[in-house]
C-alpha positions in Angstrom: -2.4 29.5 -5.3 -1.8 26.0 -4.4 -3.2 23.9 -6.7 -4.1 21.2 -4.2 -6.0 23.8 -2.0 -7.5 24.9 -5.0 -8.7 21.8 -6.3 -10.1 20.3 -2.6 -11.8 23.4 -1.5 -13.2 24.4 -4.6 -14.9 21.3 -6.3 -16.9 23.3 -8.8 -14.4 25.8 -10.3 -16.3 29.2 -11.3 -17.4 29.4 -15.1 -15.6 26.6 -15.8 -18.0 25.3 -18.9 -17.8 28.8 -20.3 -14.3 29.2 -20.4 -13.6 25.9 -21.9 -11.5 27.9 -24.8 -9.3 29.1 -22.2 -7.7 25.4 -21.7 -4.6 24.7 -22.3 -3.4 21.2 -23.2 0.6 20.3 -22.3 2.9 17.6 -21.5 2.8 16.7 -17.8 6.2 17.1 -15.7 7.5 15.8 -12.5 6.1 18.9 -10.7 2.7 18.3 -11.7 2.4 15.1 -9.4 1.1 16.8 -6.1 -1.5 18.3 -8.4 -2.3 15.3 -10.3 -2.9 13.3 -7.2 -4.8 16.0 -5.9 -7.1 16.1 -8.8 -7.8 12.3 -8.5 -8.8 12.4 -5.0 -11.4 15.2 -6.0 -12.5 13.3 -8.6 -12.3 9.8 -7.2 -13.4 10.3 -3.6 -11.8 7.4 -1.6 -10.7 4.5 -4.1 -8.0 2.3 -4.3 -6.8 4.0 -7.3 -2.8 4.5 -7.3 -2.6 8.1 -8.5 -3.8 9.3 -5.3 -0.3 9.1 -4.4 1.7 11.6 -5.5 5.3 9.7 -5.4 3.3 6.9 -7.1 2.7 9.9 -10.3 6.2 11.3 -9.8 8.2 8.0 -10.1 5.9 7.0 -13.1 7.1 9.9 -14.7 10.7 9.5 -13.9 10.5 6.0 -15.2 9.9 7.2 -18.5 7.2 4.1 -19.1 4.5 6.8 -18.5 3.9 9.8 -20.6 1.4 12.1 -18.9 -0.7 14.9 -20.7 -2.7 17.6 -18.6 -5.1 20.5 -19.0 -5.0 23.6 -17.3 -7.2 26.5 -16.7 -5.6 29.6 -15.1 -2.4 27.6 -14.1 -4.9 24.8 -12.4 -4.7 21.3 -13.6 -8.5 20.1 -14.2 -7.7 17.0 -16.4 -5.2 14.6 -17.2 -4.4 11.4 -19.3 -1.4 8.9 -19.8 0.1 6.3 -22.2 2.0 4.0 -20.0 4.0 1.1 -21.3 3.8 -2.2 -19.6 7.1 -3.9 -20.5 6.3 -7.6 -18.9 3.9 -8.2 -21.7 5.1 -5.1 -24.4 1.9 -3.6 -24.3 0.7 0.1 -24.0 -2.5 1.4 -22.2 -4.4 4.7 -22.7 -5.0 5.2 -19.2 -5.4 7.6 -16.1 -7.8 9.8 -17.9 -9.9 12.0 -15.7 -11.2 15.3 -15.4 -12.4 17.6 -12.7 -16.2 17.1 -12.0 -16.7 20.7 -13.1 -15.1 20.3 -16.4 -16.9 17.4 -17.3 -19.0 17.0 -20.4 -17.4 20.0 -21.8 -15.5 17.8 -24.4 -12.4 18.1 -22.5 -11.5 14.4 -22.3 -11.5 13.9 -25.7 -9.0 16.5 -26.6 -7.1 14.9 -23.6 -7.2 11.3 -25.1 -6.5 12.4 -28.7 -3.5 14.5 -27.5 -2.2 11.1 -25.9 -2.7 8.9 -29.0 -1.6 11.7 -31.3 2.0 11.6 -29.9 2.5 7.7 -29.2 4.4 5.5 -31.8 3.9 1.7 -30.9 6.8 -0.3 -31.2 5.7 -3.5 -33.9 5.5 -5.8 -31.1 3.5 -4.1 -28.6 -0.3 -4.5 -28.0 -2.4 -1.4 -27.2 -5.4 -1.5 -24.9 -7.2 0.3 -22.4 -9.4 0.0 -19.0 -12.7 1.7 -19.4 -14.9 2.0 -15.9 -18.2 3.5 -17.7 -19.6 2.8 -20.8 -19.4 6.5 -21.6 -15.4 6.5 -21.3 -15.6 3.3 -24.1 -18.0 5.1 -26.0 -15.5 8.4 -26.3 -12.2 5.8 -26.7 -13.9 4.4 -29.5 -14.9 7.3 -31.5 -11.1 8.0 -31.2 -9.4 4.8 -31.9 -11.5 1.5 -32.1 -11.2 -0.7 -28.9 -12.8 -4.5 -29.1 -14.1 -5.4 -25.5 -12.8 -9.1 -24.4 -14.4 -8.9 -20.5 -14.2 -7.7 -17.3 -12.1 -8.1 -14.3 -14.9 -9.0 -11.8 -15.0 -5.7 -9.7 -12.1 -5.6 -7.2 -11.5 -1.9 -7.4 -13.3 0.5 -5.1 -14.5 3.9 -5.0 -16.4 5.3 -2.0 -16.7 1.8 -0.5 -18.2 0.6 -3.7 -16.8 -1.8 -5.9 -17.2 -1.4 -9.7 -16.4 -3.2 -13.0 -13.4 -2.5 -14.7 -13.4 -3.9 -18.8 -10.5 -4.8 -21.0 -10.6 -3.0 -24.4 -7.9 -4.4 -27.0 -6.9 -1.8 -29.8 -7.2 -4.0 -33.3 -3.3 -3.9 -34.2 -1.9 -3.3 -37.6 -2.1 -6.7 -39.7 1.3 -8.6 -39.5 3.2 -6.6 -36.8 3.6 -9.7 -34.7 2.9 -13.7 -35.0 0.1 -14.4 -32.8 -0.5 -18.4 -32.0 -3.9 -19.8 -30.9 -4.4 -22.7 -28.7 -5.4 -26.0 -30.0 -9.0 -25.7 -28.9 -9.6 -22.6 -31.0 -7.9 -23.3 -34.0 -9.5 -26.9 -33.9 -13.2 -25.6 -33.3 -15.2 -23.9 -36.3 -16.8 -21.9 -35.3 -16.1 -20.6 -31.8 -17.0 -17.6 -29.8 -13.2 -16.6 -29.5 -12.2 -17.0 -33.3 -15.1 -15.6 -34.4 -15.7 -12.6 -31.9 -12.8 -11.8 -31.0 -10.2 -12.6 -33.6 -12.1 -11.5 -36.5 -13.1 -8.0 -34.5 -9.3 -7.7 -33.9 -8.2 -8.4 -37.3 -6.0 -11.1 -35.8 -4.7 -14.0 -38.1 -3.3 -16.4 -35.6 -1.4 -19.8 -36.5 -1.3 -23.2 -34.5 1.8 -23.7 -32.2 3.1 -24.9 -29.2 2.5 -22.7 -26.1 5.4 -21.9 -23.8 6.0 -23.9 -20.1 4.6 -21.0 -18.3 1.3 -21.3 -16.4 1.0 -17.5 -15.1 1.4 -14.2 -16.7 1.0 -10.9 -15.3 3.1 -7.6 -13.8 6.1 -8.7 -11.7 4.4 -9.4 -8.4 5.4 -7.5 -5.2 4.8 -10.3 -2.9 6.2 -14.0 -2.9 4.5 -17.3 -1.0 6.1 -20.4 -1.4 6.6 -21.0 -5.2 4.1 -18.0 -6.4 4.0 -14.2 -7.1 1.3 -12.2 -6.5 0.5 -8.6 -6.0 -1.9 -7.5 -2.8 -4.3 -4.5 -2.4 -4.8 -4.3 1.2 -7.4 -1.5 1.1 -9.6 -3.8 -1.7 -8.3 -7.0 0.0 -7.7 -8.3 -3.3 -4.8 -10.8 -4.5 -3.4 -11.1 -8.3 -1.3 -14.2 -9.3 1.3 -13.2 -11.4 3.9 -16.1 -11.5 5.5 -19.6 -10.5 8.6 -20.4 -9.9 8.3 -24.1 -8.4 9.6 -27.6 -9.5 5.9 -29.1 -10.6 6.1 -30.8 -13.8 2.4 -30.8 -14.4 -0.4 -28.6 -14.3 -2.4 -30.9 -11.5 0.9 -30.5 -9.9 0.9 -26.6 -9.8 -2.7 -26.8 -8.9 -2.1 -28.5 -5.7 0.5 -26.1 -4.7 -2.0 -23.4 -5.5 -4.7 -24.9 -4.2 -2.9 -24.9 -0.3 -2.2 -21.1 -1.2 -5.8 -20.1 -1.8 -6.3 -21.6 1.8 -4.6 -19.5 3.2 -6.4 -16.7 1.7 -9.9 -18.1 2.7 -10.9 -14.7 3.8 -10.1 -12.5 0.8 -12.8 -10.6 -1.1 -11.1 -11.3 -4.5 -8.4 -13.4 -6.1 -7.3 -13.1 -9.6 -5.1 -15.0 -12.2 -4.0 -14.3 -15.7 -3.3 -18.1 -17.1 -2.1 -19.0 -20.5 -5.0 -20.3 -22.3 -3.6 -23.7 -23.2 -3.4 -24.8 -19.3 -6.8 -26.3 -19.9 -6.2 -28.6 -17.0 -5.2 -26.1 -14.3 -8.2 -23.9 -15.7 -10.6 -26.3 -15.2 -9.1 -27.5 -11.6 -9.0 -23.9 -10.5 -13.0 -23.4 -11.8 -13.7 -26.5 -8.9 -12.4 -24.1 -6.4 -15.1 -21.4 -7.6 -13.0 -19.4 -10.0 -14.7 -18.4 -13.4 -13.5 -16.8 -16.7 -14.3 -13.4 -16.7 -11.9 -12.3 -19.7 -10.3 -13.9 -22.7 -7.1 -12.0 -23.7 -6.1 -12.5 -27.5 -2.2 -12.1 -27.8 -1.8 -10.8 -24.2 1.6 -13.0 -23.6 4.7 -12.4 -24.8 7.6 -15.2 -25.5 10.2 -15.8 -27.7 9.1 -13.0 -30.3 5.4 -14.3 -30.5 2.4 -13.2 -28.7 -0.1 -15.8 -26.9 -3.6 -15.9 -25.4 -4.7 -15.7 -21.9 -7.8 -16.2 -19.6 -8.6 -14.4 -16.8 -9.9 -16.1 -13.8 -11.4 -14.7 -11.0 -12.7 -15.7 -7.6 -14.7 -13.2 -5.4 -16.8 -12.9 -2.0 -18.6 -9.9 -2.2 -21.5 -8.8 -0.6 -23.1 -6.9 -3.2 -22.7 -7.1 -6.8 -20.0 -4.5 -8.5 -21.3 -1.1 -9.9 -21.8 -1.7 -13.9 -21.6 2.1 -15.0 -24.0 1.3 -18.1 -22.0 -2.0 -19.1 -25.0 -4.3 -17.6 -25.4 -5.7 -21.3 -21.9 -6.6 -22.0 -21.2 -8.3 -18.6 -24.1 -10.5 -19.1 -22.9 -11.2 -22.4 -19.5 -12.0 -21.7 -20.6 -13.7 -18.4 -22.5 -16.2 -20.6 -20.3 -16.6 -23.4 -17.3 -17.4 -21.0 -19.6 -19.7 -19.0 -20.0 -21.6 -22.2 -16.1 -21.9 -23.0 -15.6 -22.9 -19.4 -18.0 -26.1 -20.1 -16.2 -26.6 -23.3 -12.3 -26.7 -21.4 -13.8 -28.9 -18.7 -14.8 -31.3 -21.4 -11.1 -31.2 -23.1 -9.7 -31.7 -19.6 -11.6 -34.7 -19.2 -11.2 -36.2 -22.4 -7.2 -35.5 -22.4 
């Protein structure tokens, strides 16, 4: 039987709840790419999710940067999860966890997540994280391995034409696994939201130190314009900046070049950037263009054997607020905290 046809023509497999004991958990293979893509199409509907593309899954498995785990019943894939290594910042992500609508509320997603995490052995410098799209998934993950929410992405992704928020949750690393350097305004503040809420929850012990000169960070951009690297999701009309290759010396000079680029994206629905957290002047100037901080990401950037903090800045032009999927209080909490952080950084920028 062709699995794609089975999944897409039978949205509720017969007796799947009663036959949960018949589920088979195993490692994913390149031969599963078509079936896994079909599972994502059935489970997500019309979406910007990359896993609806069989070549994406096939290439990811071949690269050995993603290890997939699947759940089968009667030789049909009805669930999956994945551990993906992100080489650009030496991190690993527990991701792509999805089950067929007919297999939900049977506890199988917990089994998939446990299977993937039990077989994963992080390297000492690696930072673990996951990106939940619903409060229920965060609750399941937290029961298996603790994750600390650090903010959201502003809602660029779409499911059935509706945008939705995704949060970032970082796993507390083992003590002493890497050198973590905090920006000056955090180590100088006592108390502070970053230090008392994020660092303490993650068990991080940052030390003072100089930050790299780089302003932006992120996965290698697939597009380039002028001196900027970025990625573009045409379906979501979303741009994400990830690098700068120009000769500007000051943060303000970088900002002026960025301002010209953003003017070309005036009709975009969403623009985001991950910026090293010590770049206070650049962050403050971007705020004047309508950007807001949506996440503070401790130890997100890697340079010369140490890890450094980043902030996520987002500017969007949505007609409706993205769906929160149970994260309403968390969205309000972080939006308030990062609004206060923005005021503090603007004050620092003006006095420097």
